[in-house]
C-alpha positions, 0 to 999 in steps of 0.5 A: 486642825489649828496647830500640830498637836491639838484636835478639834472636836471632829478630829476626836470624833473620827479617831475614836468613833464617839459621836460628836454629841456625846463627846460634848456631853461628857466635856460638860460632865468633867469627864473630858477636858477641853480648851476653847480656841479664839473662835469659841471651839473646843480643842483637845490635847491628843491624850484625849484619844486614850482618854476617851477610849478608855471612857468608852470601854468603861461605860460599855462595862456599865460603870457610871460617869462618876466612877469613870471621872474618879478613875481618870482624876486618879481618886481610885484606880482602875481595880477599885472602880471595876471591883465596886462595879462587880459588887454592884452587879453582884448585888443586883443579880442576887436581887433579881434572883430574889424576885425570880424565885418569889414570883415562880413561888406565886406561880407554882401556888394553886388557885386557892392559895395564890393569893395568900402566898402574894400577901406573904411574899409581898412583905419580903421584896428583897433578902437583905430587907427581910434579913433586917427584919429579922435581925431586929426582932432577935436584937430585942430579945437581948435584955441584958448587956453582952460583949459585941462578939457574943450578940454577933454569935447570937445573931449568926445562930438565929438569923440565917443569910438570904440564900443568893440564888434562892428556890421558890421553896426557900423565898416562901421559907424566909418569908414565914420566918419574917411573918413569925419575926413580925408578930408583935404580941409574941416579942412582947410575950418574949421580952416579957418573960425575958426581963423575968430570967433577966433578973433571976440570972446572976451569972450570964457568961457562965450560962451563956457558955453552959448552953453552948455545951449543952447544945454540943452534946444534944445536937448529934441526938437532934441529927439522929431524930432521937426523942427528947429525955434524960441524959447528959445534954439535959443534965448540962442545960440544967446545970447551965441554967443552975450556975447562972442563977447561982443555984443547985440542980434539984428536982424542985430547981428543974420544975422551977426551971421549965416555966422559965424556959417554956416559951421556947416551946411556942408553936410559933417559934417551932415554925421558925425553926422549922422554916430556918432549917428549910432555908438553910438545909440544916439538919438541925438549927440552934433553934430545934436543938434548944427546943429538943432540950425543953421538951426534954426537960418537960418530959423529965419533969413529968417523970419526977412528978 
């Protein structure tokens, strides 16, 4: 030492167990402050001992130098830096769990199905990216201005969160949903019919509210495995559409309504909602309930003749 207070780089290395070359690196990166002696050697205040020990502990937890520097300068608290790193680890673990389930799904497939499953899963390399595809599909189905809370509610019912620790079956089901959502002809057909319906609807909030009530009435029947058919749920479903269009619920209206909503019976959408249930484990999804109501309308119209 050249005085009673400062430390040379060798002294600092001996006190902390951190190699000299690492201390030099930290200095070059701005994590440790040093001054130069008259002979050009690095000198450190004694506070550098605690500072370097903290750096070493945080590095052992995986924090990067920018995050550590922010803690040392007071730009971010230790708790904030650790919480941010924990969130990063959570995201990494979720991504690894998705990859593991995908690999297992390919392993579990028989030789004849393995190539097709590989193609299916290659399009959904991680859960968040797959979810973005689904969100984009359903957002493009919204053709009228809606309050943001209504949009969020619609998307929450239509797009499941990717499971944090999925099974191979869940990853395959989610990939199948993405496959449906990537069907451009399907989206074009849905949007074309949606534009026609949007021109006919006069009161969108009343329609949405009424459809929610109809779904609530139908849900117990769907969960119980009841066959689609006439009843309070169907009557509320038709009444909602009639009110939204400023018309009356008549046999003629029901016949005219069926082609306007029959697209929900498309096999591709049925597949989507079946896969939705496989991902979430829900006994009935918003889509399966809505399809049940459309099936009930179809049977009712057939009975009307």
